C-alpha positions in Angstrom: -6.8 26.4 14.6 -8.4 29.8 14.3 -8.3 32.8 12.1 -7.4 32.9 8.4 -3.8 31.6 7.8 -1.8 33.4 5.2 0.2 30.3 4.0 -0.5 26.7 3.6 2.3 25.9 6.0 0.2 27.5 8.8 -2.8 25.6 7.8 -1.6 22.0 7.4 1.4 19.8 8.2 3.9 19.1 5.5 3.7 16.0 3.4 7.0 14.5 4.6 5.7 14.7 8.2 2.4 13.1 7.3 4.1 10.4 5.2 6.5 9.5 8.1 4.0 9.6 11.0 1.0 8.0 9.3 1.5 6.6 5.8 4.7 4.6 6.4 3.9 3.7 10.0 0.3 2.6 9.3 -0.9 4.4 12.3 -4.4 6.0 11.8 -4.5 9.7 12.3 -7.0 12.6 12.5 -5.7 16.1 12.1 -8.2 18.7 13.2 -7.6 21.9 11.1 -10.7 23.8 12.4 -13.1 22.7 15.2 -16.2 24.7 14.2 -17.3 24.3 11.4 -15.2 21.2 11.5 -12.4 20.6 8.9 -10.1 17.6 9.3 -7.6 15.5 7.4 -7.7 11.7 8.2 -5.5 8.7 7.4 -7.1 5.3 8.0 -5.3 2.4 9.7 -2.6 0.7 7.5 -2.9 3.8 5.3 -5.9 2.2 3.6 -7.3 5.7 2.7 -6.3 9.3 3.0 -8.9 12.1 2.9 -10.6 15.1 4.4 -13.9 15.9 6.0 -15.7 19.2 6.0 -18.8 20.0 8.1 -21.6 21.4 5.9 -25.0 22.9 6.4 -28.2 22.8 4.4 -29.6 19.9 2.4 -27.8 20.5 -1.0 -26.7 17.2 -2.6 -23.1 16.1 -2.4 -21.4 16.6 -5.8 -20.3 13.5 -7.7 -16.6 12.9 -8.2 -15.3 13.3 -11.7 -12.6 10.7 -11.1 -12.8 7.0 -10.4 -9.8 7.3 -8.0 -11.4 9.9 -5.8 -14.5 9.2 -3.7 -16.8 12.0 -2.6 -19.5 11.0 -0.1 -21.7 12.3 2.7 -21.0 11.1 6.3 -22.5 12.0 9.6 -20.4 12.6 12.7 -22.2 13.2 15.9 -25.3 14.1 13.9 -23.5 16.7 11.9 -23.5 16.4 8.0 -20.0 16.2 6.5 -18.6 16.1 3.0 -15.9 13.4 2.8 -13.4 13.2 0.0 -10.9 10.3 0.0 -8.7 8.1 -2.2 -7.4 4.5 -1.6 -4.8 4.8 -4.4 -1.5 4.9 -2.6 0.3 6.2 -5.8 -1.8 9.3 -5.5 -1.4 10.0 -1.9 1.2 12.8 -2.1 -0.5 14.8 -4.8 -4.0 14.1 -3.3 -2.7 15.5 0.0 -1.9 18.7 -2.0 -5.4 18.7 -3.4 -6.8 18.5 0.1 -4.5 21.4 1.1 -5.8 23.4 -1.9 -9.4 22.8 -0.8 -8.8 23.4 3.0 -7.0 26.7 2.2 -10.1 27.9 0.2 -12.5 26.8 2.9 -10.6 28.0 6.0 -8.4 30.7 4.6 -10.9 32.2 2.2 -14.3 31.3 3.6 -15.3 29.5 0.4 -18.0 26.9 0.5 -16.4 23.4 0.3 -18.6 22.2 -2.6 -17.5 24.7 -5.2 -14.0 24.8 -3.7 -13.7 21.0 -4.1 -15.2 21.0 -7.6 -12.8 23.7 -8.8 -9.8 21.9 -7.2 -10.7 18.5 -8.7 -10.9 20.1 -12.2 -7.5 21.7 -11.7 -5.9 18.6 -10.4 -7.5 16.0 -12.6 -4.7 16.0 -15.2 -1.9 15.8 -12.6 -3.6 13.0 -10.7 -4.0 11.0 -13.9 -0.3 11.4 -14.7 0.9 10.4 -11.2 -0.9 7.1 -11.2 2.3 5.5 -12.8 3.9 3.4 -10.1 7.3 4.3 -8.7 10.2 1.9 -9.3 10.0 0.8 -5.7 6.3 0.0 -6.0 6.8 -1.7 -9.3 9.4 -4.0 -7.8 7.2 -4.7 -4.8 4.2 -5.6 -7.0 6.4 -7.7 -9.2 7.5 -9.7 -6.2 3.9 -10.3 -4.9 2.7 -11.3 -8.3 5.7 -13.6 -8.8 4.6 -15.5 -5.6 0.9 -15.4 -6.7 1.7 -17.0 -10.0 3.6 -19.8 -8.3 0.6 -20.4 -6.0 -1.9 -20.2 -8.9 0.2 -22.6 -11.0 0.2 -25.1 -8.1 -3.2 -24.7 -6.6 -5.4 -23.2 -9.3 -7.2 -19.9 -9.7 -8.6 -20.1 -6.2 -5.1 -19.1 -4.9 -5.9 -15.5 -6.0 -8.0 -15.2 -2.9 -4.9 -15.6 -0.7 -3.4 -12.3 -2.1 -4.1 -9.7 0.5 -1.3 -7.3 0.0 -3.3 -5.0 -2.3 -5.9 -4.6 0.5 -3.3 -3.2 3.0 -3.7 -6.2 5.2 -1.1 -7.1 7.8 0.7 -9.4 5.4 0.8 -10.0 1.6 -0.6 -13.5 1.6 -2.8 -15.4 4.0 -3.8 -19.1 4.1 -5.6 -20.9 6.9 -2.4 -21.3 9.0 0.3 -19.6 7.0 1.1 -15.9 6.2 3.6 -14.6 3.7 5.3 -11.3 3.7 7.1 -10.7 0.3 10.1 -8.5 0.2 12.1 -7.5 -2.9 15.5 -5.9 -3.2 18.0 -4.9 -5.9 20.8 -5.1 -3.4 23.6 -7.7 -3.6 22.5 -8.9 -0.2 19.0 -9.7 1.0 18.5 -6.4 2.8 14.9 -5.5 3.2 12.9 -2.6 4.8 10.5 -3.6 7.5 7.6 -1.2 7.9 6.2 -1.0 11.3 6.3 -3.0 14.6 3.7 -5.5 13.4 4.8 -6.4 9.9 7.0 -9.3 11.2 4.3 -10.4 13.7 2.2 -13.4 12.8 -1.6 -13.4 13.2 -2.9 -15.6 16.0 -2.7 -19.2 15.0 -0.6 -18.5 12.0 3.0 -19.1 11.0 4.7 -16.2 9.2 7.4 -16.4 6.6 9.3 -13.7 4.7 9.7 -14.5 1.0 13.0 -12.8 0.0 13.5 -12.0 -3.7 16.6 -10.5 -5.2 15.7 -8.8 -8.5 18.1 -7.7 -11.2 17.6 -6.1 -14.6 17.3 -8.8 -17.2 18.2 -6.9 -20.4 16.5 -8.9 -23.2 15.5 -11.7 -20.9 13.3 -11.9 -17.8 9.9 -10.2 -18.1 8.2 -6.8 -17.6 5.6 -6.2 -15.0 2.9 -6.1 -17.7 4.1 -9.4 -19.1 4.0 -11.0 -15.7 0.4 -9.8 -15.3 -0.6 -11.0 -18.7 0.9 -14.4 -17.9 -0.9 -14.6 -14.6 -4.2 -13.7 -16.2 -3.8 -16.4 -18.8 -3.3 -18.9 -15.9 -6.8 -18.0 -14.5 -8.5 -17.4 -17.8 -11.9 -19.1 -17.5 -12.4 -18.3 -13.9 -14.3 -15.0 -14.0 -14.4 -14.5 -10.2 -10.6 -15.0 -9.9 -10.0 -12.7 -12.8 -12.3 -10.0 -11.3 -10.5 -10.4 -8.0 -7.0 -10.1 -9.6 -8.0 -7.0 -11.6 -9.6 -5.4 -8.5 -6.3 -6.0 -6.6 -4.3 -4.4 -9.4 -6.6 -1.4 -9.5 -6.3 -1.0 -5.7 -2.5 -0.7 -6.0 -3.0 1.8 -8.9 -1.9 -0.5 -11.7 -3.7 0.3 -15.0 -3.2 -1.6 -18.3 -3.2 1.8 -20.1 0.0 2.6 -18.3 1.8 -0.6 -19.5 4.2 1.3 -21.9 5.5 3.1 -18.8 6.8 -0.2 -17.3 9.4 -1.4 -19.9 11.9 -2.6 -17.2 12.7 -6.3 -17.5 13.4 -8.1 -14.3 14.4 -11.5 -13.2 15.5 -13.2 -10.0 19.3 -12.9 -9.3 19.2 -16.2 -7.4 16.6 -18.6 -6.1 14.0 -17.1 -3.8 14.4 -17.6 -0.1 11.8 -18.5 2.5 12.7 -17.2 6.0 10.5 -18.4 9.0 9.7 -15.6 11.3 11.0 -17.5 14.4 14.0 -17.6 16.6 17.0 -16.2 14.7 14.9 -14.0 12.4 15.9 -10.3 13.0 12.8 -8.2 13.9 11.5 -5.5 16.2 8.1 -5.9 17.8 6.2 -4.5 20.7 7.4 -7.4 22.8 11.0 -6.6 22.0 10.6 -3.0 23.0 8.7 -3.9 26.2 11.7 -6.0 27.3 14.1 -3.0 27.0 15.1 -1.2 30.2 12.6 1.5 31.4 15.2 4.2 30.9 14.6 4.0 27.1 10.9 4.8 27.5 10.1 2.4 24.6 6.3 2.6 25.5 6.5 6.0 23.8 7.8 4.6 20.5 4.7 4.7 18.2 6.3 3.5 15.0 9.5 2.1 13.5 10.9 1.5 10.0 14.1 -0.5 9.9 16.3 -2.7 7.5 17.1 -6.3 8.1 19.7 -8.5 6.4 18.3 -11.9 5.7 21.3 -13.1 3.7 22.0 -16.8 4.5 18.8 -17.3 6.4 15.9 -19.5 5.6 15.4 -22.1 2.8 16.1 -21.7 -0.9 13.6 -22.4 -3.6 13.7 -26.0 -4.5 14.3 -27.3 -1.0 11.5 -29.4 0.7 11.0 -26.6 3.2 10.4 -23.9 0.6 8.3 -26.1 -1.7 6.2 -27.2 1.2 4.9 -23.7 1.5 5.3 -22.3 -2.0 5.0 -25.2 -4.5 7.1 -25.1 -7.6 5.5 -23.7 -10.8 4.3 -26.2 -13.3 4.4 -23.7 -16.1 7.5 -23.5 -18.2 8.9 -20.1 -19.1 7.4 -18.3 -16.1 10.5 -16.2 -15.5 11.3 -18.0 -12.1 
């Protein structure tokens, strides 16, 4: 892009487009705003980070970030010094993108040096970023489901099971064992209808068997448990294992859960019915690259770069308590765990 745009719309794509094309799909992206001096927005694979890079000159030090959730660093690209600002906190992505828009507009539209522009924007946005760290209802339910499974695994196998939780790291699946992977899906629907994000979410890694853990959650009134209560209970199970507790807390931080926000999560949840374990095998509804490749050429499915779709798993798989379910996710040995 060249010249000094009058509006942000001329300078950067809208958030909804970025969310659809990169955040939800998991496809990495690099949006070049200006080629020289370079200014670009990037989204890492699996939406692990979102950020911006600004080419800089001179040898002035890179300013420190005033917020734990925002990283500011120096990177070199083809020998050119760049200032990189990024976050891994998914709960902040939307407003952080607006922060990047703010900085890019100053740098490209007003010819302001990126360092003071970034510092000023971080000060203006700090309060808002702190406020928006509270998880959405959708993310709360998803985290509740993952931690429900983790508690079962910890209760059966001990604190070492914390290492199997990979969902917080934006890996391909939520849990990974030597030969088994679990994708946890929660829903508040009366049927087991779940959203599948991407063409690889229901694709097992080489040498692994993949299962979907389907959880139907309902409001529990005075029963069930809140998300903070579940987390507290899980911590009590691994109390005494400093490494496991550190790993759990790091995972919670990665998904933007903070203990200080616990009062914002009063909703009490419980399972509407026993959990279901659905093998990703023949009879499991899914769309993958192989499925698209088998379609007639007239549909040009090779040009499909991403897909988000809903599947109905009602009546499929094995219910909690059956040998097939318990062979993968053993029953909890702890009473009163909200199962």
